[in-house]
BAVODO-543857 format. One record per residue (C-alpha): residue in one letter; residue number from 1; x, y, z. Coordinates in nm, 3 decimals, padded with zeros to 5 digits. Each point is the difference from the previous one (the first is absolute). Layout:
N
  code  pos        u        v        w
     a  NUM        X        Y        Z
...
//
This chain:
99
  code  pos        u        v        w
     m    1  -10.811  -01.587  -07.937
     i    2   00.205   00.226   00.228
     k    3   00.339   00.165  -00.036
     i    4   00.215  -00.151   00.272
     a    5   00.360   00.107  -00.079
     t    6   00.246   00.091  -00.273
     l    7   00.267  -00.215  -00.161
     d    8   00.262   00.216   00.174
     d    9  -00.146  -00.111   00.336
     v   10   00.058  -00.370  -00.067
     r   11   00.366  -00.055  -00.079
     p   12   00.120  -00.324  -00.162
     g   13   00.032  -00.279   00.256
     k   14  -00.174   00.205   00.268
     m   15  -00.337   00.025   00.173
     f   16  -00.210   00.311   00.061
     r   17  -00.271   00.044   00.261
     t   18  -00.293   00.235  -00.060
     s   19  -00.362   00.044   00.100
     h   20  -00.332   00.115  -00.140
     n   21  -00.312   00.063   00.209
     n   22   00.173  -00.142   00.310
     h   23   00.086  -00.329  -00.174
     a   24   00.369  -00.097  -00.021
     y   25   00.145  -00.137  -00.324
     l   26   00.341  -00.146  -00.080
     l   27   00.156   00.039  -00.345
     a   28   00.309  -00.173  -00.131
     n   29   00.216   00.039  -00.309
     i   30   00.113  -00.353  -00.084
     e   31   00.208  -00.036  -00.315
     g   32  -00.162   00.315  -00.143
     e   33  -00.358  -00.117   00.069
     i   34  -00.211   00.190   00.255
     y   35  -00.216  -00.205   00.238
     a   36  -00.249   00.110   00.268
     m   37  -00.148  -00.173   00.304
     d   38  -00.139   00.081   00.343
     n   39   00.273   00.100   00.242
     t   40  -00.135  -00.201   00.295
     c   41   00.088  -00.365   00.064
     s   42  -00.306  -00.226  -00.006
     h   43   00.125  -00.191   00.306
     e   44   00.065   00.296   00.233
     d   45  -00.022   00.376  -00.039
     a   46   00.363   00.041  -00.103
     s   47   00.108   00.250  -00.265
     l   48   00.147  -00.202  -00.286
     y   49   00.201   00.309  -00.098
     n   50   00.222  -00.074   00.300
     g   51   00.078  -00.342  -00.146
     a   52   00.250  -00.104  -00.265
     l   53  -00.054  -00.025  -00.374
     k   54   00.101  -00.349  -00.112
     g   55  -00.045  -00.065  -00.371
     h   56  -00.370   00.050  -00.076
     c   57  -00.089  -00.022   00.369
     v   58   00.005   00.214   00.311
     e   59   00.093  -00.166   00.329
     c   60  -00.213   00.096   00.299
     p   61   00.223   00.155   00.269
     l   62  -00.190  -00.171   00.286
     h   63  -00.011  -00.370  -00.081
     g   64   00.175  -00.041  -00.337
     s   65  -00.289  -00.095  -00.228
     l   66   00.064   00.094  -00.364
     f   67  -00.273   00.164  -00.210
     d   68   00.025  -00.008  -00.379
     f   69  -00.057   00.341  -00.161
     r   70  -00.142  -00.169  -00.312
     n   71  -00.295  -00.165   00.175
     g   72   00.020   00.077   00.373
     k   73   00.030  -00.365   00.097
     p   74   00.200  -00.082   00.313
     d   75   00.291  -00.240  -00.009
     g   76   00.104  -00.128   00.338
     n   77  -00.173  -00.009   00.335
     p   78  -00.158   00.147   00.198
     a   79  -00.195   00.198  -00.264
     t   80  -00.260  -00.195  -00.195
     v   81  -00.223   00.279  -00.139
     p   82   00.110   00.194  -00.310
     v   83   00.060   00.375   00.005
     k   84  -00.214   00.195  -00.248
     t   85   00.185   00.105  -00.317
     y   86  -00.102   00.271  -00.246
     p   87   00.029   00.038  -00.376
     v   88   00.250   00.274  -00.088
     t   89  -00.016   00.245  -00.291
     i   90   00.281   00.240  -00.082
     k   91  -00.074   00.313  -00.199
     d   92   00.238   00.293  -00.057
     g   93   00.221  -00.107   00.291
     e   94  -00.288  -00.027   00.244
     i   95  -00.108  -00.324   00.169
     y   96  -00.370  -00.082   00.030
     i   97  -00.166  -00.297   00.167
     e   98  -00.348  -00.143  -00.032
     i   99  -00.164  -00.024   00.342
//
């Protein structure tokens, strides 16, 4: 488990991009719940952080596929491969993920 951010970094209704050991992660605060996934679209090497948060999904800025923060599954073409998601633990205002 690694510390990836703080609760102050991930504002309600917003996304936060961070990295650890040269791997990019995307966090989101959706209705008070913190979610974590890889920041790179599984279809092309686009940063999902540059996309739009839509409900429990992030929309890829390149081709519009939606990825669900709860399970990483894509909704809508052209993406067909899920994005990896990570279990989140919050302790004393700090966000940890299991990698």
